[in-house]
C-alpha positions, 0 to 999 in steps of 0.5 A: 816649893813651887811658885804658881800664878793661878788658882788652877795651878795651885789647886792642881798641886796635892798635897800642899803642906803650906801656902805663902802668898807673895807680893805679886799675888802668886803662891809659894806652895810647899809640898811633901819633902820641902823645907817649910819656911820658919813660922813667925813667933806669936805676938806676946800677950799681956793681961791686966785687971780693969783697976790696974789699967785705970790706975796705970792710965791715971799715973801715966797721965793718959786717963783723960785721953782714954776717957775721951776716946771711950766717950766718943766711941760706939756703945759696944766700946763704952760697954766693954770699957765699963764691964770688962773683967780683964784687958788683954793687949790683943783685945780689939778695943785695946788695939783700937784705943791704943792705935787712936792714941798712937800707943803700943797696946802691949806696952800699956797692958804689960805696964798696967799688969805690973801695978800691985794693989 
């Protein structure tokens, strides 16, 4: 692995297998024969139906807060809330709504997905 500080130095290395940007804006460049850094695990994904999510929000007392968030949001958010056929914790709407309400999007969607009907 070589750490470089300029674009020219980075681009002069070939072939580069992986690049990691450091806090000081330098690059760690991994070359053939270097041990690559471990890859982070992908974020867990949970999905639920609109009915499951709404029922969970009703049961948890969060429905009023989410409805207020949606009502104050732009038309795209309102359309997505009304027309989605499924909700994933990685959906931008879910991430934004959960963040605005200081909630964990994965926890909400996972809990909703466990509701049976």
